[in-house]
N, C-alpha and C positions, 0 to 999 in steps of 0.2 A: 482755795484755802489761802488765807492771808500770809504774807511773808513774815517770818520771825525776824525782828530787828535785833532784839536784845534778850538774853536769857540769863537770869541770876540763879545760880545753883548753890544752895546751902551757904549763902553769903553770911559770914560772921565778921563782926568788927569788935575788937576788945580794946579797951584803954586800961591797962593795968588789970585790976581785978574786976572792972566793970565791963559787962557785955552789953554794948549799945545796940548791936544788931545780932540776932540769934538765929543762925541757920535759916535765913529767909530764901524761899524759892519764889521767883516771879518771872513772868515772860510778857514781853510787849511786842505786838505785831504792827505791821505797817498800817497807818490810817486810824489807829485806835485813839480814843480819848478816855484816859484812865485817871481816876482820882486816888490819892493816898491820904487817909485820915488817921487820926489817933490822938491821944492826949499828949500834952507836953511831956517830953522825955521818952516818948515811945520809940524813938530811933529813926524818925522820918527823914530828917535832914542828913543824918549820918548815912542812911541807906542811899540817899541821893549822891552824897559825896563819894560813896563806893562805886556806884554805877556810872559816875561821870569821870572817874579816875582821880578825883581830888584826894580821896582817902583810900589807900590800899587796904583791901580786906585782910583780916587775919587768916581767914581760910575761905574756901569756896571758889567757884568759877564764875566769870563774867564773859559770856560768849556773844561776840558780835561778828556777824558774817562768817561764822564757822571758826573764828579765832578766839581763844581764851586770852583776854587782855587784863585779867586780874593782876594787880601790882604794877601795871604800866601807867605812864603819866597821862594827864588830861589831854595832851595834844594827840595821843594815839586814839583816844575815844573820839575827839573832834574829827580826826581824819576818817573815822568810820561813820561820821554823820550824827554824832551826839552833841547837842548844845544845851546849855542850862542858864538859868538865872539864879540869883542868890536872895536870901531873905532881906538883906540890906542892899539896895541897888548899887552895883559897881560900875559907875560911869566916870568918864574923865571930865571933871567939873570945869577945868580950864579950857577945854576944847568946845567948839560949837557942836550943836546937836548933830548936824550933818557930818562933821568930822569924826564923831564917835562911831557912826555907822560906817564911814569910810575905813576907819581903823579895822573894824571887823571884816570888811571885804578884803582889805589888803593883807591882814594878818593870817586869816584862816580860810577865807572863802575863795581866794583867787584860783586855786587849783580844782575847784569843784564846779560842775555844770549847774546851771540854774535856769529856770524859766523866766519869762519877762517880768514876773512879779517881784523877783529878787535880783534884777539885773544891775541895779545901782542904788546909791543912797537915796536918791529922789523917789524912786518907786517904792522902796522899803518904808520911807517916812510917810508916803501917801497911804500905804497899807495899814500902818498903825496909827494914823491920824495926827501926825506931828509935822506936816508940811509947813504950817505957819510958823513953827518954832525952829526951822532948820538953821537959821543963822544966829540964834541965841546961844550964849554959853550954856552948857549943860547944867551948870550950877544955878542958873537963873530960872529954870522951869520948875513947875510944881512937883512935889513928891510923886503924885500920880503919873505925871508926864515922864519923870525919871524912870519909873517902873516900865512904862511903855518903851522908853528909849533902850532900856536894857534888853527888852524883848527884841527890839530892832537890831541891836548889836548881835544877839544870838542868831537871829534870822540871817544876818550877813554872812555867817559861816556856812550857809546853805545846808542846814541839817536835814536829817530824815526823822530824827527823834528829838523832841524839844522837852526838856525837863524844867518845870516852873515851880519854884520854891516860894510859896506864900506871896504871890504877886498881888493879892488883894489886901495884904496887911496895911492898916492905916488908912484905907480908902473909905469914902462915904458909901452908904448903901447903894446909891445910884451909880457911883464909880465902880463898885464891885460887880454890879449887874452888867455894866458896859464892858468891863474887863472879861467877864465870862462870855459875853457875846462875841467879843474880839477873838478869844481863844477858839471858840467853835468855828468862827469864820476862817481863821488861819489854818485850822485843821482841814476844813473843807476845800478852801481855795488852793492851798499849797500841797495837799495830800500828805500832811505831816502826821506822825504819831505824836501825841502830847500826853505827858504824865504830869499831873498837877497836884502838889501838896497844898492843902488849904485848911485854915481854921474856920472859914465861913462855910460851915458844913452844909447848911440848907441850900445855899447857892450852888455849891459844888455838886450836890446830889441831883439837882435839877438839870445839870448840863452834861455830866459825864455818862458814859455807857457802862463802865465797870469801876469798881471800887476795891482797893486793897485796904485792909485795916491792920495797923500795927499797934501792939500793946506790949510795953516792957520789952521791946526789941524783937518780939515774935510776930509773925503774921497770923492773925486769928481769924481772918475771913477774906474772901476774894469772890466777888459776885456782882450782880447788877445792883443799882441803888435800891430797888424794891426788896431784893433779897437781904441786903445789908440792914435796912431799917427794920426788918423782921427778925434779925439774928439775935437770939437771947444773949449770947456772949458779948456781942458788940454793944448792945443796949446797956448791959451791966458795966462794961469796961469804960464806955465813952459816951454814948448818945443819951442815956437816961431817957426821960420822957419827952425830951425836946423834939426829936424827930420820929420817934416810934409811933407807928400808926395805931 
């Protein structure tokens, strides 16, 4: 049986009178590749913010390694092996690409053990395909490469659970497919659990093993891609005829 890395129990996030995440239960195990989909405003990013410590939940529990970390800061989640990216890449534009990864290694990854694939900035850049850009300022690389760099910075913290928030946004169709292949390779080579929010639904459904569907802050489905594309509530709320078989 796979090790449970993170369990969200009835996680709710309210902003004034708005309930952005409504009593969502979810569990993520070691080595899983999970997608999260849903319409704009469904609560996907807010849920990510909650399970990475960025946004304290209004109520509910977030259990990592037997400890409820709900309401504690992102550094506590990082210390338990959670890393994430953001919809808009957060890189240090004035630093070189290599220095951005070094920052991750020094800031969060130094106290964590890692295999040879995450030993240093050079090996991490090779893993994500940015070796040739190592000495360029981060501001000088393409938007697609900045997204890769942010993944490299997250990997530098030596995570066990990697949360990816719309890493395919703004990419070409070929770049989206390349990103999906990279995500699958990182999961396989590093033994990571990966949870991936994405609007490129058809690509995501081809590559993940399990899908959570959020709608108006609630989880309306949790199953394999095949189950999700046959789910009448999901089709009505989000997929329409585009993906339905």
